[in-house]
Every structure is written in structure tokens, then in C-alpha cells.
C-alpha positions in Angstrom: -24.6 14.0 18.8 -23.8 10.3 18.6 -25.2 7.6 20.7 -23.9 4.3 22.0 -22.9 2.0 19.2 -22.3 -1.7 19.2 -19.0 -2.2 17.4 -19.9 -5.7 16.2 -20.8 -5.8 12.5 -19.5 -2.2 11.8 -17.3 -1.2 8.9 -13.7 -2.0 9.7 -12.9 1.7 9.8 -15.0 1.9 13.0 -13.5 -1.2 14.6 -9.9 -0.3 14.1 -8.1 1.0 17.2 -6.7 2.7 19.1 -9.7 4.0 20.9 -9.6 7.1 23.1 -11.9 9.6 24.9 -12.6 13.1 23.6 -14.5 15.7 25.7 -17.4 17.2 23.7 -18.8 20.5 25.0 -22.3 20.9 23.6 -24.8 23.9 23.5 -28.5 24.0 24.3 -29.2 22.7 20.7 -27.2 19.6 21.4 -24.4 20.6 18.9 -20.7 20.4 19.6 -18.0 21.0 20.0 -19.2 24.4 21.3 -16.2 26.7 21.4 -17.8 29.5 23.4 -17.7 28.6 27.1 -20.7 30.9 27.8 -22.8 28.7 25.5 -21.8 25.3 26.8 -24.7 23.6 28.4 -23.0 20.3 29.3 -20.0 18.2 28.4 -20.3 14.7 27.1 -17.5 12.3 26.4 -17.1 10.6 23.1 -15.1 7.5 22.2 -13.1 8.0 19.0 -10.6 5.9 17.1 -7.5 6.4 15.0 -9.7 7.1 11.9 -11.1 10.1 13.7 -14.5 8.4 13.8 -16.9 8.7 16.8 -18.3 5.4 18.1 -20.4 6.8 20.9 -21.3 9.6 23.3 -21.4 9.1 27.1 -22.4 11.2 30.1 -19.3 10.6 32.1 -15.6 10.4 31.4 -15.3 7.2 33.5 -17.9 5.4 31.4 -16.4 6.6 28.1 -12.9 5.5 29.3 -14.3 2.1 30.2 -15.8 1.6 26.8 -12.5 2.8 25.1 -10.5 0.4 27.2 -12.8 -2.5 26.4 -12.7 -1.8 22.7 -8.9 -1.5 22.8 -8.7 -4.9 24.5 -10.9 -6.5 22.0 -8.9 -5.0 19.1 -5.7 -6.2 20.5 -7.1 -9.7 21.1 -8.4 -9.8 17.5 -5.0 -8.7 16.2 -3.2 -11.4 18.2 -5.6 -14.0 17.0 -5.2 -13.0 13.4 -1.4 -13.0 13.8 -1.5 -16.4 15.4 -3.7 -17.8 12.5 -1.4 -16.3 9.9 1.7 -17.8 11.6 0.0 -21.2 11.9 -0.9 -21.1 8.2 2.7 -20.1 7.3 4.1 -22.9 9.5 1.7 -25.5 7.9 2.7 -24.4 4.4 6.4 -24.7 5.3 5.8 -28.2 6.8 3.9 -29.3 3.7 6.7 -28.0 1.5 9.5 -29.7 3.3 7.5 -32.9 3.5 7.4 -33.0 -0.3 10.6 -31.3 -1.4 13.1 -34.1 -0.5 11.0 -36.6 -2.3 10.8 -34.3 -5.3 14.6 -34.0 -5.3 15.0 -37.8 -5.1 12.5 -38.4 -7.9 14.5 -36.0 -10.1 17.6 -38.1 -9.4 19.4 -35.6 -7.1 19.1 -37.6 -3.9 20.2 -34.8 -1.6 19.6 -34.4 2.1 17.1 -32.1 3.7 20.0 -29.8 4.8 21.2 -29.6 1.2 17.6 -28.9 0.1 17.4 -26.0 2.5 20.7 -24.7 1.1 19.5 -25.0 -2.5 16.2 -23.3 -1.7 18.1 -20.4 0.0 20.3 -20.0 -3.1 17.2 -19.9 -5.3 15.6 -17.3 -3.0 18.8 -15.1 -3.2 18.8 -15.4 -7.0 15.1 -14.4 -7.1 15.7 -11.4 -4.8 18.6 -10.2 -7.0 16.4 -10.6 -10.1 13.6 -8.6 -8.4 16.1 -5.8 -7.5 17.3 -5.6 -11.1 13.7 -5.4 -12.3 12.9 -2.7 -9.8 15.9 -0.7 -10.8 14.9 -0.9 -14.4 11.3 0.3 -13.6 12.7 3.2 -11.5 14.9 4.1 -14.5 11.9 4.2 -16.7 9.9 6.3 -14.2 12.8 8.8 -13.8 13.0 9.1 -17.6 9.2 9.7 -17.8 9.6 12.7 -15.5 12.5 14.2 -17.4 10.4 16.4 -19.6 7.9 18.3 -17.3 5.3 20.3 -19.1 6.3 23.4 -17.0 9.7 23.3 -18.8 8.5 22.0 -22.1 5.0 23.3 -22.8 2.8 21.6 -25.3 3.2 23.2 -28.7 0.4 24.4 -31.1 0.2 21.2 -33.1 -1.8 22.8 -35.8 0.9 25.4 -36.4 3.6 22.7 -36.1 1.8 20.6 -38.8 1.5 23.7 -41.0 5.2 24.7 -40.7 6.4 21.1 -41.3 4.2 20.8 -44.3 5.6 24.0 -45.7 9.0 22.3 -45.5 7.8 19.1 -47.1 7.9 17.1 -43.8 5.0 15.0 -42.5 4.2 15.6 -38.8 3.4 11.9 -38.5 7.0 11.0 -39.5 8.4 13.3 -36.8 6.0 11.8 -34.2 6.9 8.3 -35.3 10.6 9.1 -35.0 10.2 10.5 -31.5 8.1 7.5 -30.4 10.5 5.1 -32.0 13.4 6.6 -29.9 11.3 6.4 -26.7 10.2 2.8 -27.1 13.6 1.7 -28.3 15.2 3.1 -25.2 12.5 1.6 -22.9 13.0 -1.7 -24.7 16.7 -1.6 -24.1 16.2 -0.9 -20.4 13.8 -3.9 -20.2 16.1 -6.2 -22.1 19.0 -5.3 -19.8 16.9 -6.1 -16.8 15.6 -9.4 -18.3 19.2 -10.3 -19.1 20.2 -9.6 -15.5 22.5 -6.7 -16.4 22.6 -3.5 -14.5 24.6 -1.7 -17.2 23.3 1.6 -18.3 
């Protein structure tokens, strides 16, 4: 059984909504949920949240619902305040940037208007997004390649036996391993260089 809990100061997992009411049938030992109706001594009402954590047990559904509603209202207010603070910080950062950017442009000898500065910044953002997309595509290519040889299809060999057989043919297993790794890193390097060069060519 759980008892009333003050949500203030708890782990965030307990204070995250939404909060809702769960009927909890209990037996004479105070354990629940009791699934056998014949053994149910009483039904209490618990307030749970989206993490499936119980914050308290109450004797009536009305009281439990009141607590759940109050916690939901508090959670929504906290979320709204956090959102407002984040928006205010973002707006302040933007204002600070645009207060400095025209001067920076003028000092560099460009002497462009604020509208032109916005246009230039937008163009830089577009270029950065395209570069990021190219990098992501390259990383996805490497990930796909890393999954091309699953152990279910290509089981690990008996390396002792491999070494023995290669040695019998006058071949060092280290040379074979180095050749394989050289092929892998060469291809990975090629993928990275194409991404760094802004090319999507395969």
C-alpha cells in the first residue's frame, strides 16, 4: 500500500504527468490488487502517472481524482512556465545577435542592411543544413555497410585452424587480416572524404 506523498522534491519520474486514478482492490492483508472478488476487503484509489508510478492511496475516488487534477494542473503550469522561459531566452539570444551582426558586417567592410544580413544568415543556415544532410547520409551508408555481414550468415571461423591452413600454404594470417582491414578502412575513408567534400556520389 502507498500513502499520501508530497510531490515536491521527488524524482522527476514521479512528478511527470499525466496523473490519473486507479482503483485498487485490497485483501485483509492490505495487499493489492486482489483479483479474487471474494477476498477483497476494500477498494482504495491510487493516483498514478504516465511512468506507471503510484503517488498515493486514498479512501475515496473523489479525493483521489481531486489530487490527480491538482497534480495535472501543476504539471501543466510548470510546462508552460518552462516553455515561456525557453522562448524568452531564445528571443533574447536573437535580439543580442541582431544587435551585433550589422556592426560586425560593417566592420568587415560589407556595409549591408539588416534585411541583407537576414538573407545572408538564411543562406548560411541552408548551406549548413545541406552539409549536415550529406554527413548523415554518409554515416547511414557506413552503418548499412557495417550490417552487411551478419554473423548468422557468416559465422566466425576457427582462427587457429585458419592460421594453420594458411601457414601450410606459406601465407601469414596477419597479412590476410591486414588486407581485409585495409579494404574496410579505405572504403570508410572514401565515404567520409566524399561527405567532407560535399559530394553525394557513391
